[in-house]
C-alpha positions in Angstrom: 18.9 -54.3 8.9 17.5 -51.3 6.2 17.1 -49.1 9.6 21.0 -49.7 10.5 21.7 -48.9 7.3 20.3 -45.8 6.8 21.9 -44.8 10.2 25.4 -45.7 9.1 24.4 -43.6 5.5 23.5 -40.4 7.6 26.7 -40.8 9.6 29.3 -41.5 6.5 27.3 -38.4 5.1 28.9 -36.1 7.8 32.5 -36.5 6.2 32.4 -34.2 2.7 34.9 -36.7 1.1 32.1 -39.5 1.6 29.2 -37.6 -0.7 30.9 -38.2 -3.8 30.8 -41.9 -3.7 27.5 -42.2 -2.2 26.2 -40.2 -5.2 28.3 -42.1 -8.0 27.0 -45.4 -5.9 23.3 -43.8 -6.5 22.5 -44.5 -2.8 19.7 -41.2 -3.4 17.9 -43.1 -5.3 17.9 -46.2 -3.1 17.3 -44.2 -0.3 14.6 -42.1 -1.6 11.6 -45.0 -1.3 12.5 -45.5 2.4 10.9 -42.4 2.9 7.5 -43.7 2.6 8.1 -46.1 5.5 6.0 -45.7 8.8 8.7 -46.6 10.8 10.2 -43.0 12.2 13.7 -44.2 13.1 14.0 -45.4 9.0 12.3 -42.0 8.2 14.7 -39.8 10.5 18.4 -42.1 9.4 16.8 -42.1 5.6 16.3 -38.3 5.9 19.3 -37.3 7.4 21.4 -39.3 5.0 19.2 -37.7 2.0 19.8 -34.2 3.2 23.3 -34.8 4.1 24.2 -36.4 0.7 22.7 -34.0 -1.5 23.2 -30.2 0.4 24.5 -27.7 -1.4 25.0 -29.8 -5.3 22.9 -30.6 -8.6 20.8 -33.4 -6.7 18.9 -31.4 -5.4 16.9 -31.1 -8.9 16.5 -34.7 -9.1 15.7 -35.0 -5.2 12.3 -32.8 -6.9 12.1 -34.7 -9.9 11.4 -38.0 -8.4 9.2 -36.6 -6.2 10.2 -36.0 -2.8 8.4 -32.9 -1.8 5.5 -34.9 -1.5 6.9 -37.5 0.9 8.9 -34.3 3.1 5.1 -32.8 3.5 3.7 -36.6 4.1 6.4 -36.6 6.8 5.0 -33.3 8.3 1.7 -33.9 8.6 1.8 -37.3 9.6 4.3 -36.5 12.0 3.7 -33.3 13.1 4.4 -33.8 17.1 7.6 -35.6 16.4 10.9 -33.1 16.7 13.4 -34.8 15.0 11.2 -35.7 12.0 10.0 -32.1 11.9 13.6 -30.9 11.8 14.6 -32.8 9.3 11.7 -32.3 7.0 11.9 -28.8 7.3 15.9 -28.6 7.2 15.2 -30.4 3.6 12.3 -27.9 2.4 14.5 -25.0 3.8 17.2 -26.4 1.1 14.9 -27.3 -1.7 12.5 -24.2 -1.5 15.2 -21.8 -3.8 14.2 -24.1 -6.5 11.9 -23.4 -8.6 10.5 -26.9 -9.3 10.4 -27.6 -5.5 8.1 -24.9 -5.4 5.7 -25.9 -7.9 5.9 -29.3 -6.4 4.9 -28.0 -2.9 1.8 -25.7 -4.9 0.8 -28.8 -5.1 0.6 -29.9 -1.9 -0.9 -28.8 1.7 2.4 -27.4 3.0 0.9 -24.1 4.0 -0.9 -25.8 6.2 1.4 -27.9 7.8 3.7 -24.7 8.3 1.2 -22.5 10.2 0.8 -25.8 12.8 4.7 -25.8 13.2 4.6 -22.1 13.9 2.0 -22.7 16.3 3.5 -25.2 17.9 7.6 -24.2 17.6 8.9 -23.0 20.8 12.6 -22.3 19.8 13.7 -19.8 18.0 16.1 -22.1 16.0 13.1 -23.7 14.7 11.1 -20.8 13.9 13.4 -19.2 11.7 13.6 -22.1 9.9 10.1 -21.8 9.4 10.5 -18.2 8.5 12.8 -18.8 5.9 11.0 -21.5 4.1 7.9 -19.2 4.6 10.2 -16.4 3.1 11.2 -18.5 -0.2 7.6 -20.2 -0.6 6.1 -16.4 -0.7 8.1 -15.6 -3.8 5.8 -17.7 -5.5 2.6 -16.4 -6.6 0.4 -19.5 -6.0 1.9 -20.2 -3.0 2.0 -17.0 -1.5 -2.1 -17.1 -2.3 -2.3 -20.5 -0.4 0.2 -19.5 2.5 -2.1 -16.5 3.3 -5.2 -18.7 3.5 -4.0 -20.9 5.0 -3.7 -18.3 8.3 0.4 -17.8 8.2 -0.1 -13.7 8.5 -2.4 -14.6 11.6 -0.1 -16.9 12.7 3.1 -14.6 12.6 0.7 -12.0 14.7 0.6 -13.9 16.9 3.9 -14.2 17.9 4.3 -10.9 17.4 2.0 -10.3 19.6 3.8 -12.9 22.1 6.9 -11.4 21.6 5.6 -7.6 21.8 7.4 -6.0 24.7 10.6 -8.2 25.2 13.9 -6.6 25.3 15.4 -9.9 24.0 17.6 -9.6 21.3 16.9 -13.4 19.7 13.3 -11.7 20.6 13.5 -8.4 18.8 15.4 -10.8 16.0 12.2 -13.0 15.7 9.7 -10.2 15.4 11.6 -8.1 12.9 11.4 -11.6 10.8 8.3 -12.3 11.4 7.3 -8.3 10.4 8.9 -8.5 7.1 7.3 -11.8 6.4 4.0 -10.3 6.7 4.8 -7.6 4.7 6.1 -9.8 1.9 2.8 -11.9 1.9 0.1 -9.3 2.3 1.8 -6.2 0.7 3.8 -8.2 -2.5 3.4 -9.4 -5.4 2.6 -7.3 -8.6 0.9 -4.0 -8.1 -2.6 -3.5 -9.9 -3.3 -6.9 -10.4 -5.0 -7.9 -7.8 -7.2 -11.3 -8.1 -10.8 -11.4 -6.6 -9.2 -14.8 -4.6 -6.5 -12.3 -3.4 -8.6 -9.7 -2.2 -11.1 -12.2 -0.4 -7.6 -13.6 1.3 -7.2 -9.6 2.0 -10.7 -9.2 3.9 -10.3 -12.6 6.2 -7.0 -11.3 7.3 -7.6 -7.9 7.7 -10.2 -9.1 9.6 -8.8 -11.7 11.9 -5.3 -9.2 12.3 -8.2 -6.4 13.6 -9.1 -9.0 16.2 -5.1 -9.3 17.2 -5.0 -5.4 17.3 -8.0 -5.3 19.5 -6.5 -7.7 21.9 -3.0 -6.0 22.2 -5.0 -2.9 22.6 -6.8 -4.6 26.1 -3.9 -6.2 27.5 -1.0 -3.3 26.5 -0.2 0.2 26.9 -0.9 2.0 23.3 2.2 4.2 23.9 4.5 1.1 23.8 3.9 -0.6 20.6 7.4 -1.1 18.9 8.3 -0.5 15.8 7.4 -3.2 14.1 4.4 -3.8 16.1 3.0 -0.7 14.3 4.5 -2.0 11.0 1.6 -4.6 11.3 -1.1 -2.5 12.4 -0.4 -0.4 9.0 -0.6 -3.7 6.9 -4.1 -4.1 8.9 -5.1 -0.9 7.7 -3.9 -0.7 4.7 -6.0 -4.2 4.1 -9.4 -2.5 5.9 -8.9 -0.1 2.9 -8.6 -1.8 0.1 -11.7 -3.9 0.8 -13.1 -0.8 1.8 -12.6 0.3 -1.7 -13.1 -3.4 -3.6 -15.4 -5.5 -1.3 -17.1 -3.2 1.4 -17.9 -5.0 4.5 -18.5 -2.4 6.8 -15.0 -1.2 6.8 -16.3 2.4 7.7 -16.5 1.2 11.1 -13.6 -0.9 11.1 -11.3 2.3 9.8 -13.0 4.5 12.7 -11.9 1.4 15.6 -8.7 1.6 14.1 -8.2 5.5 14.5 -9.8 5.2 17.6 -7.8 2.8 18.4 -4.9 5.1 18.1 -3.5 3.5 15.2 -2.6 6.9 13.5 -0.7 8.3 16.4 1.3 4.8 16.1 2.0 5.0 12.3 3.1 8.9 12.8 5.3 8.0 15.8 6.8 5.2 13.2 7.2 7.5 10.6 8.7 9.5 12.8 11.4 7.3 14.1 11.8 5.9 10.1 11.5 9.2 8.1 15.5 9.4 8.3 16.5 5.9 8.2 16.0 5.5 4.8 13.8 2.2 5.4 11.5 2.5 2.9 9.6 -0.5 3.6 8.3 1.1 6.9 8.1 4.0 5.6 6.1 3.1 2.6 4.1 0.7 4.9 2.9 3.7 6.9 2.2 6.2 4.6 -0.1 3.6 2.4 -2.1 3.4 5.3 -2.4 6.9 6.4 -3.7 7.5 3.2 -6.2 4.8 2.7 -7.8 5.7 6.2 -8.1 9.1 5.6 -10.7 7.5 2.1 -13.5 7.0 5.2 -15.5 9.8 6.3 -15.9 8.6 9.7 -12.4 8.5 10.3 -11.4 12.4 8.3 -13.8 13.5 11.6 -11.6 11.6 14.0 -8.3 12.2 12.5 -9.1 15.9 12.4 -10.3 16.1 15.7 -7.4 14.1 17.3 -4.6 16.8 15.4 -3.5 14.8 12.7 -3.4 17.2 10.1 -1.1 19.3 12.0 1.5 16.6 12.7 1.1 15.4 9.0 2.0 18.8 8.6 5.1 18.3 10.8 6.3 15.8 9.2 6.6 17.3 5.6 9.6 19.4 6.5 11.2 15.8 5.7 13.5 16.2 2.9 12.7 12.7 1.3 10.4 13.2 -1.4 8.4 9.9 -1.2 7.2 10.6 2.0 6.5 14.0 1.3 4.7 12.8 -1.6 2.6 10.5 0.4 1.5 13.0 3.1 0.5 15.6 0.9 -2.1 12.8 -1.0 -3.0 12.1 3.0 -3.8 16.0 3.7 -5.9 15.5 0.2 -8.0 12.8 1.4 -8.5 14.2 4.4 -9.7 17.5 2.9 -12.0 15.5 0.4 -15.9 16.4 1.0 -14.7 18.0 4.1 -15.6 21.8 4.7 -14.2 21.9 7.8 -11.0 20.1 7.3 -10.4 22.6 4.3 -10.9 25.5 6.0 -8.4 24.3 8.9 -5.8 23.8 6.3 -6.6 26.9 4.2 -6.0 28.5 7.1 -2.3 27.5 7.1 -0.2 30.5 6.2 3.0 28.1 6.7 1.3 25.2 4.6 0.2 27.4 1.9 3.8 28.8 1.6 5.2 25.6 1.5 2.5 24.6 -1.1 3.2 26.8 -3.3 7.2 26.8 -3.1 6.6 22.8 -4.4 3.9 23.6 -6.8 6.9 25.4 -8.8 10.0 24.9 -7.2 10.1 20.7 -6.6 12.6 19.0 -8.1 10.0 15.7 -8.2 7.1 16.2 -10.4 5.3 14.2 -8.4 5.4 16.4 -5.4 5.0 19.3 -7.8 1.8 17.7 -9.0 0.4 16.8 -5.7 0.8 20.5 -3.8 -1.3 22.0 -7.0 -4.0 18.9 -5.9 -3.8 20.1 -2.9 -4.7 23.7 -3.2 -6.9 22.6 -5.5 -8.8 20.5 -3.0 -8.7 23.5 -0.5 -10.4 25.7 -2.6 -13.1 23.1 -4.0 -14.2 22.0 -0.9 -13.3 25.3 1.2 -16.9 27.5 2.0 -14.5 30.7 3.4 -13.6 34.0 1.7 -10.8 34.0 4.0 -9.3 30.8 2.7 -9.7 32.3 -0.6 -7.8 35.5 0.1 -5.3 33.3 2.4 -4.6 31.3 -0.8 -4.6 34.6 -3.2 -1.8 35.9 -0.7 0.2 33.3 -0.8 0.5 33.2 -4.9 -1.1 30.3 -5.2 -3.6 31.2 -8.0 -1.4 30.9 -10.9 -0.4 27.7 -10.1 -3.9 26.7 -10.1 -4.3 28.3 -13.5 -1.0 26.5 -15.3 -2.8 23.3 -13.9 -5.8 24.1 -16.0 -3.3 23.2 -19.2 -2.1 20.1 -17.2 -1.7 17.0 -19.5 -3.4 15.2 -17.0 -6.7 15.6 -17.6 -7.8 14.6 -14.0 -5.8 17.4 -12.9 -7.1 19.4 -15.3 -11.1 19.5 -13.9 -9.6 19.4 -10.5 -8.2 22.7 -11.1 -10.7 24.3 -13.1 -13.8 22.9 -10.5 -11.4 24.8 -7.8 -11.5 27.9 -9.4 -14.9 27.8 -10.3 -15.9 27.5 -6.9 -13.7 29.7 -5.6 -14.8 32.9 -8.0 -18.2 32.2 -6.8 -17.2 33.0 -2.9 -15.0 35.6 -3.9 -14.2 37.1 -7.9 -13.2 40.3 -6.5 -10.3 38.8 -4.7 -8.7 36.6 -7.5 -9.8 39.4 -10.3 -6.5 40.6 -10.9 -4.8 36.9 -10.3 -6.5 36.0 -13.4 -5.8 38.5 -15.5 -2.1 38.5 -14.6 -2.0 34.9 -15.4 -4.1 35.2 -19.0 -6.5 32.5 -17.3 -9.4 34.0 -19.8 -7.0 33.2 -22.9 -6.4 29.7 -21.4 -9.6 28.7 -21.2 -10.2 29.8 -24.8 -7.5 27.4 -26.1 -9.0 24.4 -24.0 -12.1 25.1 -25.7 -10.3 25.2 -29.5 -8.2 22.0 -28.9 -10.0 19.0 -30.5 -8.1 17.0 -28.1 -9.5 18.6 -24.8 -11.7 16.3 -23.4 -15.4 16.9 -23.5 -15.4 17.1 -19.5 -12.4 19.6 -19.3 -14.2 21.5 -22.1 -17.4 21.4 -19.8 -16.2 22.5 -16.6 -14.1 25.3 -18.7 -17.4 26.7 -19.6 -18.9 26.4 -16.0 -15.5 28.7 -14.7 -16.1 31.6 -17.7 -19.9 31.8 -16.8 -18.3 32.5 -13.3 -15.8 35.0 -14.8 -18.3 36.7 -16.4 -19.5 38.4 -13.0 -16.6 40.6 -13.7 -16.6 43.8 -15.9 -12.5 43.3 -16.7 -12.9 39.3 -16.9 -16.1 39.9 -19.6 -14.3 42.2 -21.6 -11.3 40.2 -21.5 -13.5 37.3 -22.9 -15.4 39.0 -25.9 -11.8 40.6 -26.6 -10.7 37.3 -27.5 -14.1 36.5 -29.5 -14.5 33.1 -26.9 -18.3 33.6 -28.5 -17.1 32.3 -31.8 -15.9 29.6 -30.2 -18.9 28.7 -28.2 -21.1 29.2 -30.9 -19.2 26.1 -32.9 -19.0 24.2 -29.5 -22.9 24.1 -30.1 -22.9 21.7 -32.7 -20.0 19.2 -31.1 -20.8 15.7 -30.5 -20.7 15.3 -26.9 -24.3 16.5 -25.4 -23.0 18.0 -22.3 -20.7 20.3 -24.1 -23.4 21.2 -26.1 -25.5 22.5 -23.1 -22.7 24.0 -21.6 -22.0 26.0 -24.6 -25.7 27.3 -25.0 -26.0 28.1 -21.2 -22.6 29.7 -21.4 -23.9 32.1 -24.3 -27.0 32.8 -22.7 -24.7 34.4 -19.8 -22.9 36.6 -22.2 -25.8 37.9 -24.0 -27.5 38.4 -20.5 -30.5 36.0 -20.8 -30.0 34.2 -17.6 
């Protein structure tokens, strides 16, 4: 009798005009307990009736309050292979998932595990779309996001991408795009700079599993045929691997190198070239972050340079998109870091050097200006070639590095000071005139005099001064500016390293060393 009554109510509730009488008669509260039944027909009709009566009205909050969420998750758990019941439960979750109260209630359940099961069981596009909608809504909640990742949602999504990879069907393309967006939301979203240890652990596990899927794809498909959505997945994988490399090492150097060997870098660059003008910032940022982080391990730097990645990045620098230019400059700087060969290759490229010099002073984007200066400094710092020093001088880049020594950022000051000191050791004669024109000696003196200058900047300033003393003209400037008096005062500085370097610099000035 109760089953028939629930069936009748579910049919009546199809009529929009009959919803209000059902609500006024408190039929919803009568139907809720029926969701605890073990009779599948009862569950089906009661679920449909509740869904139709409560769709798109204030009663949805009441449903959460009276405990419908655990009942829906139980249906997904106990009747996972019943297509009609699963459909009813998923539709109900879809309608409730935007409510904060529903998200909170769901975070106390095992819904993530059940959604993974449904992702893997789904055979129709319609079923996948409903699950995707529920997942996208739940991913807005930080606690649920971690649960979804832990439960293996990214792996399940990547399996769908692999299955549909290469399909030209419009419906498949929509599914691939939605799955890619979900992976981005789950693995790259959230609060920047506030990643918990648990989230890093989850990231590590998923980087490893998605990496295996990438390898499977490489074995079964032509690397050149990767579409943009799958390449986006690759970029997420690289991001995660590099993230764990910097915080939770687990032989990530090997993983990064393997990804480079699989051709990931060129796929990412293909992706960038395709999307750099489209304005699709999510794709651009994912690919650029992956490129930049892949350039961290030394093993990757060598492989990337051998494959001509530097040249392709330089070509992309012609883009008029400041965010793209900024990240690409950072990637080149990562490649040059600690690599004399890379620094020499970049330093021998006159077109690149001229572009960097233009950005150092002419860019309206402060980030690009700073990154161009930092790349110039990195090339000088890691280079050991006299020709590169001459090339940067010819491109008029030295004066910008002198200006960089007075940056408001201590890190940039130190990068410039170190680069100029190394370049001076290689070929001071070439740099001498630029140093005089840009008043480097006077700038260094101000840094040493200023009480607000950090100890490390003072230390590196004196290291550069020692190099400049090898030039007769610059030594004369140092003496005329009475830097000796300042150095003597620094001999009583509170920082031991500053004191030691001040004593050493005075000894060099006196010819005692």
